[in-house]
N, C-alpha and C positions, 0 to 999 in steps of 0.2 A: 665308281665315282658316284653313282646314286646311293649307294649304301653310305658313303661318306657324308653325302648331304643330308641324308635322313639322320644321321649321328648329330650333325651340327645343329639341325633344327630341334631334335631331342634335347640338346644341352640347353638350348634357350629356353625351352618350354619348363624344363626342371628346375632351372635355377632362377627365372624370372616369374613371379607370381602374377605380374601385370600380363604376360602372354596368355591369350585365351584361345587362340585357335593357329593352326598350322599356316592358314592364309595369312593371317595378321602377321605372323613371324617373317613369312616370306616377303611380304610388302612393305613392312613398316620398321624393320630392325636393320639400322646401318651397319651395326657390328657383323651381322650374317652377309650382308651385301660385300662388305670390305674381305670378308673370309673367302667367300665364293670367287671374288675378282682375284684374290691372291692365289688361290688353288689354280686358277687359269695361267696367270702370270708365272707361277712357279713351274708349272709344266713346260712352258717354253723357255724359261730360264735354264732349266736342267738339261735341254737340248741344244744349248750353246747360244741361243738367241739373246740379245741385250737390248736392243731398243724398243722392240714390241713388248716384252715383259714390263719395261719401265713405263712406257706409255700407258699401258693397262693400270698399272700402279697409280700413276699420276692421276688418271681420269677417275680411278676410284677414291682418291684422296680428294679431289675437288667435290664428288659427289656425297661422300660419306664423313669427312673430316679426320679420317683414319689413314695414316701412313704406314703401310707395311712394305719393305722392299722384297722384291721378287726372290731374293736368295734365302730369305728367311724359311727355316724349317719348323712346321706346326703341325702338332699331332692331331688326333681325332678329339671330338668333344669339347672343342675350344670355344669360349664364349667371351665377347666382348660387350659388357654392359654399358648403354649409352654410348660410349666410345669417342666423343669428341675430342680431339687432341692426342689421341693415342699414337705413339710412334716406336715402330719395331725395326731395328736394324738388320743389315744384310745377313751378318752370320748368327743371328739369334736362333736359338734351338729351344722349341717349346714342347713339353711332354704332352701327354693326354690329360683331358678333362681340368684344363687350366681356366681361370677365370681373371679377366683384368677389367677394371673400371676406368672411367674417363681420366684422361690426362695422364695416362701412364707413359713412361718412356723406357724403353729396353734399348739403351744406347751405348756407345763407346765413349772413351775418354781422351781421344786424340786420333793421329793419324796413323796407328800401328797398322801393319801388315798383318794378313792372316785371321785367326780368330780374335775378334775384338769386342764382340757383344755377349750378353749373358746367355746362360743355358738354364732353362727353367725345368724342373722336374715335374713329374706327373701330380695332378690335384693341389697345384699351388693357386692361392688366390692373393692377388695384387690390388691393394686399395686404391682409391681415387688420388691421382696425383702423384703417386709413387715415382721414383727415379732409379731405376738399377742398371748401374753404368759399368763398363768393362766386361773382360772375359772371365766372370766369376760364375759360379752355380749356385742356384736356390734349390736346396734339396726337396725332395718330393714331401707332400703333405704340409708344406710351411705355408705361413701367412706373412705378407708384407704389409704394415700398417700404412693407411692414408698419408701422403705427404712425406713418407720416409725417402731417405736418400742411401741407396745400398751400395757401398763401395768394396765390401769384403764378401765373400761366399758365406752362406747360411747353411746349417746343417739340416737333414731331414727333420720332420716334425718339429719345427721351430717357429716362433712369432718373432718378428723383428720390427722394430720401430725406432722413429729419430732421425737426427741428422747430426752426424753420420749416424746410419742404422746400427743398432746393437741387438743381441739376441735377449728377450725379456721373458720368453717361456720356451723351455725345451722339453720335449716328451711329456708335456702337460704339467710340468713342475716350474715355478717361478723362479727366475734366476736373480741372485742378488744384484741390486742395483743402489746408485746413490739415492739417499733418502732426499725427496724433493718437496716434503711436507713444509708449507710455507710457515706454519706456526713455529718449527723448529729452526727457522733460519736466523742467522745473526743479523743485527741491524748495523750495517756499515758506517752510517752516520753518527750514530750515539757512540760506537766503537771510538770512531776517529775524534770525537770531541772529548770523549774520556782520557785518551792519549794525550791531548793538547793540554787538558786541565792537570794531568799529572806532572806535564813539563814545566807548567806555570808555577805550580806548588813547590816544585823542587828548585826552581830558579829563585822564588822568593824566599825559601829557606836558606839558600846560600847567602842571598843578600843580608839576611838577618844576622847569620852567623859572622859575616865579615864587619857588619856594623857593630855588633855587640859581644862578639866573641863567645856567644851562647849556643845551645844545641837547639836546633829547630826540628819538630817534628810535623810533618805535613799530614800524616794520617794515610798518605798514598804510597804507592809503590815507588822505590828509588830507582834513578835512571841506571 
């Protein structure tokens, strides 16, 4: 148990340049406090108790702003940076050396029974405010962009961003995506006005033809 605590403290010091000493980490890092409380709650949860681990989890949430269900399985070297608003569901499984930032949700999508929360592989980083929902798997060494909403599984060594999230990098290579360069975007107002002008010209030409029996050429496309 003490070895696991030392690994948790080491993870904080390795990944947060603001951490200056072991004592500071022990006293001032709510992510570590929530994790230690969870280790205790999970110990009782695995032994069939229900109320006591939930009470430990509840008190921990009040003190740290981080909610971790006692049933969640969390590997070694887990680090929650800042942590306020983090929610981790009951059937979540988290591998080793995973990092979460504030506002992350590892949640479900309904009232399904059984496995209903994500599985996070080793060495995954989940950005601030990201939501990973449902019994999906995020492959090891992957990164989830801040504010993303992940509803589908992500392969190992991937970077996913967006709402809903999509893979933008895989094995270090950029994936083909929609061109979002605003300089290349069409002007919908100008296009609509152009179409209206086309129709007006065509109607004017038809009127001229009916009145004079001549041929009218508007210079714009026909209907």
